[in-house]
Wavefront OBJ file of the C-alpha trace (Angstrom):
o trace
v -2.606 20.534 4.951
v -0.336 23.374 3.984
v 0.882 23.037 0.439
v 3.676 24.258 -1.735
v 4.141 24.259 -5.501
v 7.136 22.460 -6.960
v 8.434 22.999 -10.476
v 10.709 20.259 -11.863
v 12.258 19.360 -15.174
v 11.678 15.653 -15.694
v 12.542 13.395 -18.601
v 9.719 13.191 -21.145
v 9.333 9.510 -20.233
v 8.021 10.547 -16.792
v 4.516 11.982 -16.899
v 3.187 14.436 -14.342
v 0.734 11.720 -13.263
v 3.590 9.234 -12.716
v 5.587 11.802 -10.767
v 2.657 12.676 -8.516
v 1.853 8.996 -7.897
v 5.418 7.980 -7.125
v 5.966 10.991 -4.875
v 2.760 10.243 -2.972
v 3.654 6.560 -2.591
v 7.113 7.368 -1.218
v 5.873 10.115 1.124
v 3.284 7.700 2.499
v 5.782 4.869 2.783
v 8.200 6.923 4.904
v 5.393 8.352 7.046
v 5.556 11.969 5.906
v 1.885 12.085 4.873
v -1.312 10.240 5.764
v -3.166 7.916 3.409
v -5.699 10.676 2.646
v -3.001 13.251 2.010
v -1.062 10.872 -0.276
v -4.239 10.021 -2.196
v -4.927 13.717 -2.692
v -1.368 14.394 -3.922
v -1.734 11.564 -6.455
v -5.254 12.649 -7.470
v -6.807 9.313 -6.446
v -9.582 8.345 -4.090
v -8.374 6.609 -0.913
v -9.631 3.275 -2.216
v -7.833 3.687 -5.544
v -4.657 4.796 -3.789
v -4.728 1.697 -1.600
v -4.716 -0.332 -4.827
v -1.723 1.721 -6.042
v 0.099 1.005 -2.783
v -0.521 -2.711 -3.353
v 0.950 -2.437 -6.842
v 4.139 -0.998 -5.364
v 4.041 -3.476 -2.451
v 3.746 -0.713 0.147
v 1.675 -1.827 3.154
v -1.319 0.301 4.100
v -0.907 -0.711 7.750
v 2.604 -1.082 9.006
v 2.328 -2.979 12.285
v 5.248 -4.659 14.015
v 4.558 -8.335 14.687
v 4.050 -7.706 18.400
v 1.625 -4.836 17.772
v -0.358 -6.918 15.335
v -0.604 -9.800 17.816
v -1.854 -7.390 20.485
v -4.529 -6.143 18.087
v -5.596 -9.687 17.291
v -5.673 -10.679 20.971
v -7.701 -7.600 21.787
l 1 2 3 4 5 6 7 8 9 10 11 12 13 14 15 16 17 18 19 20 21 22 23 24 25 26 27 28 29 30 31 32 33 34 35 36 37 38 39 40 41 42 43 44 45 46 47 48 49 50 51 52 53 54 55 56 57 58 59 60 61 62 63 64 65 66 67 68 69 70 71 72 73 74
């Protein structure tokens, strides 16, 4: 993954850890990065990041109902 550095002025109420986590969650949610990439951005393991996604109610797998049924039916 190519990377770039970003420098931002945030309110003191937003920690760098919060910013990295929220950015990673949103990038994953909109499909810009993979689970592994998002976990790396947020400095979490994949397992821990899956828990974070659950906290923010972001699905790890985003299947349409028809796709899910096809997976179940095999």
